[in-house]
N, C-alpha and C positions, 0 to 999 in steps of 0.2 A: 736465345741467349740467356734469358732469365733462368731457364731450366738448368744450365750448367754452372751458374754462379754458386749454388749450394755445394758443389763438389769440393771447393776449397774452403768454403765457410764451415764445413763439417769440422775442420781443424779447430776452429774457435770453440765449438761446442765441447769437444773432448778436452782441450787444454785447460779450459776454465773450471773443470771439476777439481776442486782442491779440498782437502780435509781442513776443518776450521781450527785445528789446534794452533794457538798463537805461536807455538814454537816452530811451526812449519813455515818454510819459505820455498820459493820455486826451486832453488838448487837442492833442497833437501829431498824433493820428490823425483827429480830427474836423476836416475841412478847412473853413475859413471862407471866406466869399465873397471872391473875388479872389485866393485862394491857389493857384489851379489853373494859373496861367501859370508856366512854367519855361523855362530855356534850352533850345535845340534839343537833343533827346536824341541820344545817340551810338549806335553800332552795338551790338546786343544781345550778341553774342559777347564783345566787349570788356568790357561792363558787368557781365556775370555771371561773368567769369573767377574761378575759385575756388569758385563755388557748385556744389552738388550738384543735377544735373537730375533731374526726375521727369516722365515722359511719361504722358499719359492723355487724357481728353477735352480738357483744357487742358494747357499745359506749365507747370512750376513750377521755380523755382530756389531752393535752400535754402542759407543761410549757416549752416553747422554751428556756428560759434563764437557767433553772436548769436541764432540761431534765426529770423532774419528770413526771410520767404518772399516771393518775387516770383511773379506770375502772368503768363504770356504769352498773348495773344489774337491770332489772325490775322484777316485781313480778312473771311473767311467766317463768323467767329464774332461779329462786330459786328452789332448790330441783329437778333440772333436770340434767341428766347426759350428759357430754360433753367429748371430747377427747383432750388431749394435746400431740402433736407429735413433736419430736425434731430431728433436723439435725445439725451436726457440719459442717458449711459452710466453715470455714477456721480454720486450726489447727496449730500445731507446726511441723507437718510432721514426727512425731516419735511415736512409740508405739501405745497407745490407742487414740492418738489425730490426727490420719490421717484424712484428709478432702479432698473433701467433703464426708461425710458419714452419712447416716440415722442411728439414734440411737435407739429410742424406743418411746413408747407412754404410756399414763396414763389416765385412766378414772377418772373424778372428778365431784363434785357437789359443788355449793355454797349454804350454809345453814345459815339462820339467827339465831342468838342467842342473844337476847336483842339488845344491840347497837354494835354488832360485826357480821362479816361474817366469818363462819367457812369453811375450805376447807376440803372436804371429798372424799375419794376414796371408792366407793361402793364395798362391798364384792361379789365376784363371785366364791370363792373357794368351797362353800357349796350351794347346791340347793335342791329343793324338788318339789313335785307336789302340786300346789295350791289347797286348800280345804281339803287336808289330815290332820288328827289330828297331824301327825308328823311335820307339817310345823311350829308349835309353838316351838317345840324343836330345829329345825334347826335355827330358828330366834334367839333363845337364845344362841346357841352354838358358834356363831362367831359375831364379831363386824365389822362394817365399820371402815375404817382407817381415823382417824382425824389427819391431818398432819399440821395444822396451822390455823391462824385466823388473821383478821385485823379489826381495829375499823372502824365503819361507820363514814365518815367524813362529809357527806351531804346527805339529804334525801328529796324527793319530796312527800309530804303527799297526793297529789292528785292522783298520779298513783303508788306510792309505790317504785319508783326507789331509789336505794341507790348507793353511790359512796365510793370507798375505794382505797387504794394504790395498783397498779398492781405489783410493785416490791415486796411488802409483800407477795402476793400470789405466785409469781414465786419463791422467795427465800424459802418460807416455804415448797414448794413442794419437795425440796431436803431433808430438815430435818437435814442432817449432812453435814459436809464439805467433799465433795468427792475428792477434790484435793489430800488429803492424801491417799485416796484409789488408786488413779491413779499413783501418782508420789512419795508418801511418805511424811514424815514430813517436808522436805525441801521446799515444794511448798507453795505458798500463792497467794492470789488475791489482786490486787490493786483496792480496792473498789471505791476510789475516781475517778479513771480513767475508771471505768466500768459503762455502762449505756445502757438503751433501746434506740436504734438508730432510729428505724423506725417502723411504724405500717401501714399495708394496710388492710382495711376492706372490706369484701364481705358478701353476704347474708348468706352463710352457713359456712364460715370460716374466721378467721382473721390471718394474717401473721405478726409475730413480729421478728425483728432483734435486736440482743444484741451484744454489743462489750465488751470484758473483757480483762484485762491485767493480765497475770500470770507470776510470778517470780519463779525461782528455779527449772525449768523443763528443760529437754534436748531439744536441737534444732533438726533440721531436720536430721543431720548426727549423732545424738546420744550423742553429747558433752553437758555437763552441762554448762550453761552460767549464769552469775550474772545479766545480764540485763533482763528486762521484754519482754514478747512475746505477740503479739496480737492474740486473738482467737475470731472468730465470730460464734455465735449460731443463729439458726432459729427455732422458735417455732410456730406451727400451733395450734390454738384453733378452734375446729370444732364441728359440730353436729355429733351425731352417724349416721352410715349408716341407711337408711330408713328400715322400717319393710318389711317383705316379703321374706327375704332370708331363704332358707331351709338348715340348717346345715347338714353335712354328717359325719357319724361315720367313724373313722379310721379303717384301717385293718393293723395289725402289719406286714403283708407280703409286704406292699408297703410303701416306705419311705417318708411319708408326715410329715411336721411340723404340730403340733397340738396345740390347746387350750384345757386344761384339767381342770376338776373340779370333785367334788364328788356329787353324787345324792343320797339323803336319802329319800327313799320312799318304800312302800310295794313291789313295782315291783322289786326293786334291792335287797330285802332281800334274794331272791333265785337265784340271778344272780352270775356269777363268780366273779364279782367285782362291787364296787360302782363307780369306776372311769368311767367318760364319756370323750371321746377324740373326739373333732371335728377337722377335717382336716382344714388346712388353704387353702382356694381356693377363686378364684374370683367369682363374681356374673355374671354368663353367662346365658342368657335366649334367647330362639329362637324368632325371629320375627314372624315366622310361626311355632307354636308348633306341627302342624300336619305333617310338612315336614320332610322327612328323613334327609335332610341337609338344614340348614337355616343360614342366616346371624344372628349374635347376635343383640339383642336390643342395647346393649352397648358393643362394642368391647374393648379389653384390649389394650390400646394405650401407647406405649413407645416413649419418645422423646429422640433423640440423643443430648446430651448437646453440645453446640458450642465449648467446649474445646477439643473434640475428634479430633485428627489429621485428616486432609482431606483424607490422604492416606488410612485410615482404616474405614472410615464411611460406604462405600458400604459393606465391609465384616461384620461389626457389624450389619448392617441392614439385611443382608442375614441370619446371624446366628439367629436373632430373628424370622424372618419370617419362618424359617424351622419348627418352632413349630406348624405352621398352619396345617402341615400334620397330626400331632398327634390329634389336635382338630377336624379336618375334619373326622377322623375315628370314632368320637363319636357324629357327627352330626352338627358341627359348621363350616361354611365357613367364612374364613377371621376373625377368632377369635382374632388375634393379628394384630395391625396396627403399623406402624413406621412413626414418623414425625421428621423433623429436626428443632431444636431450632434455630431461627434466631439470627444472630449476634447482632441485635438491639432489642432483645426481651425485653418487659417491665415487664416480670414476672420472679420470682426466681425459679430455679430448685428445691428448697426445699419446694416450695408451694405444699401442699398435693393434689392439683388438677392435678398435673402432675407427671407421672412416668417417671423417667429419667435414661438413661445410662450415668454414670458420670466417667470422667477420673480423677485419683488422683495421686499425686506424693508422694512417700515414699522411700527415697534412700535405706533404709535397708529392704524393703519389696518387695515381688513378689507374689501377689495373686489377685484374683478377689473375690467379695463377693456380695451376693444378699439379703440384708435385706428387710423385708416387715413389714407393720403395719396391725394389724388385729383388728376386733371388738372382745373384750374380751368375749362377750356373745355367739358368733356364730362361730368364726373362719374365718369370711369373710375378705379377703384381700381388703383393701380400698386404699392402697398406697404401692408402691415398687420402690426401686432404685437398679440399678446394678452398683457397683463400680469396675472399672478396673484399676489396678496399671499400670502406664506407663511403668514400667520395664518388664511387661509381653510381650509387643510387641518385646522388644529386645530379650527376651528369645526365643520367637517364631522364630525370624530370626536366632538365633544361632542353634536352633534345626533343622531348615530347610535350613541350609546354603548350603546344596548340592542340594536343590530343586529350580526349576525355579519359583515356585509360593509360597513363604513363607507366603503370606497373608492368605492362606487357614487355617493356624493355628489359625488366629483370628476368623474365622467362628467356628472352633471347640471350642474355648474358650467361645463364646457367647452361643453355643448350646452344652453343655456337656451332658453326659448320664442323669443327673438330673439337674433341674434348680430351685434354691430357689426363683427366681422371680415369679414363678407361683405355689409355695408351696411345691416343691419336695426337699428332701434331695439330695445331689450330690453323688449318688451311682451308680455303674455299673448296667445296666439292662441286664439280660439274657432272654432267650426265655420264661422261666417259669414266670418271672415277667410280661412280655408283655402279656402272656396268662391270667394272673390274671386281669390285667387292662382291657383287652378286655371283659372278663367275667363280671367284675363289671359294665362296661359301658352298656352291654346288659341288666343286671338286673336292673340298674338304669333307663334306658329308658323304660323298660317294666312295671315297677310298679310306675311310676310317681315321681321318685327321692326320695323314702323313705328309701332306703337301702344303705349300705356302698358301 
């Protein structure tokens, strides 16, 4: 159940991203029907004079005085699908606002409509076979999701670049006020005190930090307080994973998480179901495809966040690396690697380029969780975090208080019978399940990876 809670919590992350200009209020950023028309925009360079530029996947312009942020999109970036991935980096320590915690992702496109940019989530729930006559019926049966728009504020006629408000995009992605979904009608956001704090740009992804102030929510020990509490969100805007990944169909006998959609084609008319379920899994490819056992082209690398107590780091590392025995049985040597995040690291653990084991504090909680982010088209895992509550260590010591090696419990925690960090449900494995996995691995290796 915990895995599905972040699906609606993602709304909180997006809605809370507000420009810090004191003149802005919530209603100023939610664009009503008919408000997208504006006078013909002028040249971008003139419009952003005095702004601080940040280059990355997209281009940004920051007004340091007001903290207002503009985003620039060129012609090649319009009508192209990207991913927005959200992590709660700092929360209130209670309920659904435990941090740090990876939340969810959303596919989106920027599409131009006259003098505005519309924000669209492509539909993936219905698919078909290209070229079949039924494709037209499938196209007409479901719509993409249009979740907001912003007026174009400046435009470069020579290369087609357009500039619009980043906060308008982030806010519209939520669509509704999720604070009420999380804490009830008593909660509200201090919009004047909330702002986009920092942006780091990279060729394939941009990392955005947002600070918000929330009132009327419980504190870390569950007491409701009248004062505001600071929450920090991190949003990654990134390219889709590259092509070439081979999706794998699920088998209901093995507990994988899945991406599910319906396929309408002649082939599924006679099938048991039109539902297609792709398992969530990492992209593992052998360096030497002809070898029985080979190093992967790109291993799955987990970083130990520097907040993990020193006493437990070796146990956490050992628990992760135990999974290499399972991967070696299907032909991969050193499929998983573990690295230590330096104390002076210049990168954020929420950056989607890094998979992290993260320690979090929730006085009323006692669990670990392994959220992952997947390509909605294929089920490919492109980022994952493992969150471990600090009180689990205390529980381990209490369970093993008669043992001379209580840290062994931490190894069991990191390597349970199933691990969401690599796509599995956390369920007990008996011998019959292991036999199924071994049989699937043999079938997959014998026919080039085309079967479940």
